[in-house]
C-alpha positions as CSV (number, residue, x, y, z in Angstrom):
1,M,-35.1,70.7,-5.6
2,T,-32.0,72.7,-5.4
3,L,-30.6,75.5,-7.7
4,Q,-30.2,74.5,-11.3
5,A,-27.8,76.6,-13.3
6,N,-25.6,76.3,-16.3
7,F,-22.2,76.5,-14.5
8,D,-19.1,76.8,-16.5
9,N,-16.3,78.0,-14.0
10,S,-13.6,79.4,-16.2
11,Y,-11.8,81.3,-13.5
12,A,-11.5,78.1,-11.6
13,R,-9.4,76.7,-14.4
14,L,-6.8,79.3,-13.9
15,P,-3.7,78.3,-12.0
16,D,-4.2,77.5,-8.3
17,R,-2.3,80.7,-7.2
18,F,-5.1,82.8,-8.4
19,F,-7.5,81.6,-5.6
20,T,-8.1,79.3,-2.7
21,R,-10.8,76.7,-3.1
22,Q,-13.2,77.5,-0.2
23,R,-16.7,76.4,0.6
24,P,-18.9,79.1,2.3
25,E,-19.4,78.4,6.1
26,P,-22.9,77.3,6.8
27,V,-25.0,79.4,9.1
28,E,-27.5,78.6,11.8
29,A,-30.9,79.6,10.5
30,P,-31.0,81.2,7.1
31,G,-34.0,83.3,6.3
32,L,-34.9,84.8,2.9
33,I,-35.2,88.6,2.9
34,A,-35.4,89.2,-0.9
35,I,-34.9,87.2,-4.1
36,N,-34.5,89.0,-7.4
37,R,-36.6,86.6,-9.6
38,T,-36.1,88.9,-12.7
39,L,-32.4,88.6,-12.4
40,A,-32.6,84.9,-11.8
41,D,-34.6,84.6,-15.1
42,R,-31.9,86.6,-16.8
43,L,-29.3,84.2,-15.5
44,G,-31.3,81.2,-16.6
45,L,-31.5,79.8,-12.9
46,F,-34.2,77.5,-11.9
47,L,-34.9,78.0,-8.2
48,P,-36.6,75.8,-5.6
49,D,-40.2,76.8,-4.8
50,A,-39.7,76.8,-1.0
51,Q,-38.3,79.9,0.4
52,D,-36.3,78.1,3.0
53,E,-34.5,76.1,0.4
54,I,-33.7,79.4,-1.5
55,A,-32.4,80.9,1.7
56,A,-30.2,77.8,2.4
57,I,-28.6,78.1,-1.0
58,F,-27.8,81.8,-0.9
59,A,-26.7,81.7,2.8
60,G,-24.1,79.1,1.8
61,N,-25.6,76.0,3.5
62,H,-26.0,74.2,0.3
63,V,-23.6,74.4,-2.6
64,P,-25.4,74.0,-6.0
65,E,-24.3,71.1,-8.3
66,G,-21.7,72.4,-10.8
67,A,-20.4,75.2,-8.5
68,T,-16.7,75.3,-7.7
69,P,-16.5,77.7,-4.7
70,L,-13.4,79.8,-4.3
71,A,-11.9,82.9,-2.7
72,Q,-10.1,85.1,-5.2
73,V,-6.7,86.8,-4.3
74,Y,-5.7,90.3,-5.3
75,A,-3.8,93.3,-4.0
76,G,-4.4,97.1,-4.1
77,H,-3.8,100.6,-3.2
78,Q,-6.2,101.7,-0.4
79,F,-6.3,105.4,0.0
80,G,-3.0,105.4,-1.9
81,G,-1.3,103.0,0.4
82,W,0.0,99.8,-1.0
83,V,-1.3,96.5,0.4
84,P,0.5,93.5,-1.3
85,Q,-2.2,91.0,-0.5
86,L,-5.9,91.4,0.0
87,G,-8.5,89.1,-1.5
88,D,-12.0,87.8,-0.8
89,G,-12.0,88.1,2.9
90,R,-15.6,87.6,3.5
91,A,-16.8,86.4,0.1
92,V,-16.9,83.2,-1.8
93,L,-17.3,82.9,-5.6
94,L,-19.8,80.0,-6.1
95,G,-19.1,79.9,-9.7
96,E,-19.9,81.3,-13.2
97,V,-23.1,80.8,-15.0
98,V,-23.7,81.1,-18.8
99,A,-27.0,82.7,-19.3
100,P,-29.4,81.6,-22.1
101,D,-28.0,84.3,-24.4
102,G,-24.5,83.2,-23.9
103,A,-23.4,85.9,-21.5
104,R,-21.2,84.8,-18.5
105,F,-21.9,85.9,-14.9
106,D,-20.2,85.4,-11.5
107,I,-22.4,84.4,-8.5
108,Q,-20.6,85.4,-5.3
109,L,-21.8,85.1,-1.7
110,K,-20.7,88.1,0.5
111,G,-20.6,87.5,4.2
112,S,-20.1,83.8,3.7
113,G,-17.4,83.3,6.5
114,R,-13.6,83.4,6.8
115,T,-11.1,82.7,4.1
116,P,-7.4,82.7,4.0
117,Y,-7.5,86.5,3.0
118,S,-9.8,87.6,6.0
119,R,-6.9,89.4,7.8
120,M,-8.3,88.8,11.3
121,G,-11.8,89.5,10.2
122,D,-14.8,87.2,10.9
123,G,-15.8,87.0,7.2
124,R,-19.3,87.8,8.0
125,A,-21.5,90.9,7.1
126,W,-24.2,92.4,9.2
127,L,-27.5,93.2,7.9
128,G,-27.1,96.9,7.2
129,P,-24.5,96.6,4.4
130,V,-26.3,93.8,2.9
131,L,-29.5,95.9,2.6
132,R,-27.5,98.9,1.5
133,E,-25.9,97.0,-1.4
134,Y,-29.1,95.3,-2.5
135,I,-30.9,98.6,-2.7
136,V,-28.1,100.7,-4.2
137,S,-26.8,98.1,-6.8
138,E,-30.4,97.4,-8.0
139,A,-31.1,101.2,-8.2
140,M,-27.9,101.8,-10.2
141,A,-29.0,99.0,-12.7
142,A,-32.4,100.7,-13.0
143,L,-30.7,104.0,-13.6
144,G,-28.8,102.3,-16.6
145,I,-25.4,102.5,-14.9
146,P,-23.1,99.3,-15.3
147,T,-23.1,97.7,-11.9
148,T,-22.9,94.4,-9.9
149,R,-26.3,93.2,-9.2
150,A,-28.1,91.7,-6.1
151,L,-29.5,88.3,-6.7
152,A,-30.6,87.5,-3.1
153,A,-30.3,88.6,0.5
154,V,-30.8,86.3,3.5
155,T,-30.4,86.6,7.3
156,T,-28.2,84.1,9.0
157,G,-29.7,83.7,12.5
158,E,-26.5,84.5,13.9
159,P,-25.2,87.7,15.5
160,V,-22.2,89.6,14.1
161,L,-20.0,91.6,16.4
162,R,-19.2,95.1,15.4
163,E,-19.6,97.9,17.8
164,A,-22.3,95.8,19.2
165,A,-24.1,92.5,18.3
166,L,-25.8,92.9,15.1
167,P,-28.0,90.5,13.0
168,G,-25.9,88.7,10.4
169,A,-26.7,88.4,6.7
170,V,-25.5,87.3,3.3
171,L,-25.7,88.9,-0.2
172,A,-25.6,87.1,-3.3
173,R,-23.9,89.3,-5.8
174,V,-23.8,88.9,-9.6
175,A,-21.1,90.4,-11.8
176,S,-19.8,90.0,-15.2
177,S,-16.5,89.2,-13.4
178,H,-14.8,90.0,-10.1
179,I,-11.5,90.8,-11.8
180,R,-10.1,94.1,-10.4
181,V,-7.1,96.3,-11.1
182,G,-5.8,95.0,-7.9
183,T,-5.8,91.5,-9.3
184,F,-3.3,92.5,-11.9
185,Q,-1.3,94.4,-9.3
186,Y,-1.0,91.2,-7.2
187,F,0.8,89.2,-9.9
188,A,2.8,92.2,-11.2
189,A,4.1,92.9,-7.7
190,R,5.3,89.3,-7.5
191,Q,6.9,89.5,-11.0
192,D,4.8,86.4,-11.9
193,I,4.7,87.2,-15.6
194,D,3.1,83.6,-16.5
195,A,0.1,84.4,-14.2
196,L,0.0,88.0,-15.4
197,Q,-0.2,86.8,-19.0
198,A,-2.9,84.2,-18.1
199,L,-4.9,86.9,-16.3
200,A,-4.7,89.2,-19.3
201,D,-5.8,86.6,-21.7
202,H,-8.7,85.6,-19.6
203,A,-9.9,89.2,-19.1
204,I,-9.6,89.8,-22.8
205,A,-11.6,86.7,-23.7
206,R,-14.1,87.4,-21.2
207,H,-14.7,91.1,-21.5
208,Y,-12.9,92.5,-24.7
209,P,-12.7,89.8,-27.3
210,D,-11.8,92.5,-29.9
211,A,-8.9,93.7,-27.9
212,T,-5.3,92.6,-28.7
213,G,-2.8,92.2,-26.1
214,P,-2.0,94.4,-23.1
215,E,-2.4,97.7,-25.0
216,G,-5.8,96.7,-26.3
217,L,-6.9,95.6,-22.8
218,L,-5.7,98.9,-21.3
219,D,-7.4,100.9,-24.0
220,A,-10.7,99.1,-23.4
221,V,-10.7,99.4,-19.6
222,I,-9.8,103.2,-19.9
223,G,-12.9,103.7,-22.3
224,A,-15.2,101.7,-19.9
225,Q,-14.1,103.6,-16.8
226,A,-14.5,107.1,-18.6
227,D,-18.0,106.2,-19.4
228,L,-18.8,104.8,-16.0
229,I,-17.5,107.8,-14.0
230,A,-19.5,110.1,-16.2
231,R,-22.6,108.1,-15.5
232,W,-21.8,108.1,-11.8
233,M,-21.6,111.9,-11.7
234,G,-24.7,112.3,-13.8
235,V,-26.9,110.9,-10.9
236,G,-24.9,112.4,-8.1
237,F,-23.2,109.1,-7.0
238,I,-20.2,109.1,-4.7
239,H,-18.4,105.7,-4.6
240,G,-16.7,106.6,-1.4
241,V,-13.8,104.1,-1.6
242,M,-12.3,104.0,-5.1
243,N,-9.3,101.9,-4.0
244,T,-7.8,99.9,-6.9
245,D,-9.2,96.7,-5.5
246,N,-12.7,98.3,-6.0
247,M,-12.2,99.1,-9.7
248,T,-13.3,96.3,-12.0
249,I,-11.7,95.5,-15.5
250,S,-15.3,95.2,-16.8
251,G,-16.3,98.8,-16.2
252,E,-19.0,97.7,-13.6
253,T,-19.5,99.6,-10.3
254,I,-18.6,97.2,-7.5
255,D,-18.3,97.3,-3.7
256,Y,-21.1,99.5,-2.3
257,G,-19.6,100.2,1.1
258,P,-19.5,103.8,2.3
259,C,-21.3,105.0,-1.0
260,A,-23.8,107.8,-1.0
261,F,-26.0,110.0,-3.5
262,L,-25.8,113.8,-3.3
263,D,-28.7,115.6,-1.7
264,A,-27.7,119.3,-1.9
265,Y,-25.0,119.5,-4.7
266,H,-21.5,120.4,-3.8
267,P,-18.4,119.0,-5.9
268,Q,-16.4,118.3,-2.7
269,A,-19.0,116.4,-0.9
270,V,-17.7,113.5,1.2
271,F,-19.9,110.8,3.1
272,S,-17.4,107.9,3.7
273,S,-16.5,107.8,7.4
274,I,-13.1,106.4,6.3
275,D,-12.2,109.1,3.7
276,Q,-10.9,111.5,6.3
277,Y,-9.2,113.9,3.8
278,G,-11.7,113.8,0.9
279,R,-9.5,111.8,-1.5
280,Y,-12.7,110.2,-3.0
281,A,-14.9,113.3,-2.9
282,F,-17.6,113.6,-5.7
283,G,-15.6,115.9,-7.9
284,N,-12.4,114.0,-7.4
285,Q,-13.6,110.9,-8.9
286,P,-12.3,111.5,-12.5
287,Q,-8.8,112.2,-11.2
288,I,-8.8,109.1,-9.0
289,A,-9.8,107.0,-11.9
290,V,-6.7,108.3,-13.7
291,W,-4.5,107.3,-10.7
292,N,-6.0,103.9,-10.6
293,L,-5.7,103.3,-14.3
294,A,-2.0,104.3,-14.1
295,Q,-1.6,101.6,-11.5
296,L,-3.2,99.1,-14.1
297,A,-0.9,100.3,-16.7
298,T,2.2,99.7,-14.4
299,A,0.8,96.2,-13.7
300,L,0.5,95.4,-17.4
301,L,3.9,96.9,-18.4
302,P,5.9,93.5,-17.9
303,L,3.7,92.2,-20.8
304,M,5.0,94.7,-23.2
305,P,7.8,93.6,-25.5
306,D,9.8,96.8,-25.1
307,R,9.6,98.4,-21.6
308,D,10.6,101.8,-22.5
309,A,8.2,102.0,-25.5
310,G,5.6,100.5,-23.3
311,I,6.0,103.3,-20.7
312,E,5.6,105.9,-23.4
313,R,2.7,104.5,-24.9
314,F,0.8,103.6,-21.7
315,T,1.6,107.0,-20.3
316,E,0.0,108.6,-23.4
317,M,-3.1,106.3,-23.0
318,V,-3.7,107.0,-19.4
319,N,-3.2,110.7,-20.0
320,G,-6.0,110.4,-22.7
321,F,-8.5,109.4,-20.1
322,S,-9.3,113.0,-19.4
323,D,-10.4,113.7,-22.9
324,R,-12.5,110.5,-23.0
325,F,-14.1,111.3,-19.7
326,E,-14.9,114.9,-20.7
327,T,-16.5,113.7,-24.0
328,A,-18.7,111.2,-21.9
329,W,-19.3,113.8,-19.1
330,H,-20.3,116.7,-21.5
331,A,-22.7,114.3,-23.3
332,V,-24.4,113.5,-20.0
333,L,-24.6,117.2,-19.0
334,R,-26.1,118.2,-22.5
335,A,-28.6,115.3,-22.2
336,K,-29.6,116.4,-18.7
337,L,-30.3,119.9,-19.9
338,G,-32.2,118.8,-23.0
339,L,-29.7,120.0,-25.5
340,S,-29.6,117.7,-28.5
341,T,-27.5,119.7,-30.9
342,P,-24.2,120.8,-29.3
343,Q,-23.3,124.5,-29.5
344,E,-20.6,126.6,-28.2
345,G,-21.4,127.8,-24.7
346,D,-23.4,124.7,-23.7
347,L,-20.7,123.6,-21.3
348,A,-20.5,127.0,-19.7
349,L,-24.3,126.9,-19.3
350,A,-24.0,123.5,-17.6
351,F,-21.2,124.3,-15.3
352,D,-22.7,127.6,-14.4
353,L,-25.8,125.7,-13.2
354,L,-23.7,123.4,-11.0
355,E,-21.9,126.4,-9.5
356,A,-25.2,128.2,-8.8
357,M,-26.5,124.8,-7.2
358,A,-23.4,124.7,-5.0
359,R,-23.8,128.3,-3.8
360,G,-27.6,127.8,-3.5
361,E,-27.4,124.4,-1.8
362,A,-29.8,123.1,-4.2
363,D,-30.9,119.4,-4.4
364,F,-29.0,117.8,-7.3
365,T,-31.6,115.2,-8.3
366,N,-34.7,117.5,-7.8
367,T,-33.2,120.4,-9.7
368,F,-32.7,118.5,-12.8
369,R,-36.0,116.8,-12.5
370,A,-37.8,120.0,-12.1
371,L,-36.2,121.4,-15.3
372,S,-37.4,118.4,-17.0
373,G,-41.0,119.1,-16.2
374,P,-43.6,121.4,-17.6
375,D,-42.9,124.1,-15.0
376,P,-39.1,124.5,-14.8
377,D,-39.5,127.7,-13.0
378,S,-40.3,125.6,-9.9
379,A,-36.6,124.7,-9.8
380,A,-36.0,128.0,-8.2
381,A,-37.7,127.1,-5.0
382,L,-34.9,124.6,-4.4
383,F,-32.3,127.3,-4.1
384,R,-31.5,128.9,-0.8
385,N,-31.9,132.3,-2.6
386,P,-34.3,131.7,-5.5
387,D,-33.5,135.0,-7.2
388,T,-30.0,134.0,-8.1
389,F,-31.5,131.2,-10.2
390,A,-33.5,133.4,-12.5
391,P,-30.7,134.8,-14.8
392,W,-29.5,131.2,-15.4
393,L,-33.0,130.0,-16.2
394,A,-33.5,132.8,-18.8
395,R,-30.1,131.8,-20.5
396,W,-31.2,128.2,-20.6
397,Q,-34.6,129.0,-22.1
398,A,-33.1,131.2,-24.6
399,R,-30.7,128.4,-25.6
400,L,-33.7,125.8,-25.8
401,A,-35.4,128.3,-28.1
402,Q,-32.5,128.0,-30.6
403,E,-33.1,124.3,-31.0
404,G,-36.8,124.6,-31.9
405,R,-37.5,121.4,-30.3
406,D,-41.0,120.4,-29.4
407,P,-41.3,121.0,-25.5
408,A,-43.1,117.7,-24.9
409,T,-40.4,115.8,-26.9
410,R,-37.6,117.5,-24.9
411,Q,-39.4,117.0,-21.5
412,A,-39.7,113.3,-22.3
413,A,-36.1,113.1,-23.3
414,M,-34.9,114.9,-20.2
415,Q,-37.0,112.8,-17.8
416,A,-35.5,109.6,-19.4
417,V,-32.0,110.8,-18.1
418,N,-33.0,112.8,-15.0
419,P,-34.4,110.4,-12.3
420,A,-37.2,111.4,-10.0
421,L,-35.9,108.8,-7.4
422,I,-32.6,107.9,-6.2
423,P,-31.6,105.9,-3.2
424,R,-31.3,108.6,-0.8
425,N,-29.0,108.2,2.2
426,H,-31.7,108.8,4.9
427,R,-34.2,106.4,3.2
428,I,-31.6,103.7,3.1
429,E,-30.8,104.3,6.8
430,Q,-34.6,104.2,7.6
431,A,-34.8,100.9,5.8
432,I,-31.7,99.4,7.5
433,Q,-33.0,100.5,11.0
434,A,-36.4,99.0,10.4
435,G,-34.7,95.8,9.1
436,V,-32.6,95.4,12.1
437,A,-35.9,95.6,14.1
438,G,-37.3,92.8,12.0
439,D,-39.5,95.0,9.7
440,F,-38.5,94.7,6.1
441,A,-41.4,96.7,4.7
442,P,-39.4,99.9,4.3
443,F,-36.6,98.0,2.5
444,E,-39.2,96.3,0.1
445,R,-41.0,99.5,-0.6
446,L,-37.8,101.4,-1.4
447,A,-36.3,98.6,-3.5
448,N,-39.6,98.3,-5.5
449,A,-40.0,102.1,-6.0
450,L,-36.3,102.4,-7.2
451,A,-36.9,99.9,-10.0
452,T,-38.6,102.6,-12.0
453,P,-36.6,105.7,-11.1
454,Y,-37.5,107.7,-14.2
455,A,-41.3,107.0,-14.1
456,P,-42.2,106.3,-10.5
457,D,-45.5,105.5,-9.2
458,A,-47.3,108.6,-7.8
459,A,-47.6,106.9,-4.5
460,D,-43.8,106.8,-4.1
461,L,-43.0,110.4,-4.9
462,D,-42.5,111.1,-1.1
463,L,-39.3,109.1,-1.5
464,A,-38.0,112.0,-3.8
465,T,-38.1,114.4,-0.8
466,P,-34.8,115.6,0.6
467,P,-34.0,114.9,4.2
468,Q,-35.2,117.2,7.0
469,E,-32.2,118.5,9.1
470,A,-32.8,115.7,11.7
471,E,-32.9,113.1,9.0
472,R,-29.7,114.0,7.3
473,V,-27.0,111.3,7.0
474,T,-23.6,112.8,6.9
475,R,-21.4,109.8,7.2
476,T,-21.7,106.4,5.5
477,F,-19.6,103.3,6.7
478,C,-17.7,100.5,5.2
479,G,-19.5,97.1,5.4
480,T,-16.7,95.5,7.4
């Protein structure tokens, strides 16, 4: 038996210059690390019973019937520098499946070998980035944040050469599509108006059927990204490489390379080893989103009937991102503080807490979780100088008293938005190191625990502990 799926490959029906038809390169000895059966059911997939058959499919050794493998081409700004051609250099889109409810999803294999867009790379992935993306993308989904998903992870039985020989792996990634800002930039830069129009029509039909024309598409993407970035920041997530080729039109988080979650809060926290100047620091993410959306607007401009009017309108729309983001971000902060009826002074209260956390080096996740519990005073112990937290706590408790909300109801509402568990950097690193040594138990435990981040099993609460000094991860790395 092989994989059975309802394939309907609409992207493959676009003009040939959108992609290169490309089969994944077979690997020597595929072995199954993980299969996400809940997601497989969501997609309406029928999987083989044998693990070796599942591994062969998601390693790329067997292409399922109905799939039309291809590598997508796109361009992008990377750290602000223009790269006229990028593309799937180590990934192959197997095809699109239509789920039982009619929703459409891409299935892509990452680490599946060289493509015409590999740019001197080997097209492979080593085990570490595959485990990282599996853990973090599934954790993000459990946190309720729009994201690509992990369907499977397999080993290849082949070494990958990076700084040393490392075990190879492939990730099967699921997305509502892989259309990026950089996809539009690719065709706009070539003044290929026919392709640009075809791409816009495809994106609208696939993601925003109520949108009309390039203006409607841009408006929808701006709204989706404003909501997404606010949600990222609400859980202390730092993408780490917000290039335009890593921003989706759908509003899903994509490409978990040098990403990280905050331990101690600081707005200028940077973990990415390739972000030398802090361009993509935690607090810079809203401004970078504006920059990226301006590039999308520029790419869509040739589709506007009047260029001058289009520039004026698109400038107004992109500038409107800030208000849309702030609305979403302020709603996130109020919910995290248990404030259900907005009042003047709420935002000052929230931002004063963040400032106190930065000064006090308080753990971002654990501070909000402590405030969500029956003993919010316990949050003081997370601050370097607990006494500095007391005045803010008194203000917050006075504000809660104005609401007159039942404490148990408020605590439940806060615990539903303030996770107890996040994929902490040191725990991910521990899982990767164990996996490289052939032990996937820490990976499995972490992935399973993160499936219920708001209501974890008591046996998993040790995973909420911040790192000791010797465990701290200060740099995260790109998967290539």
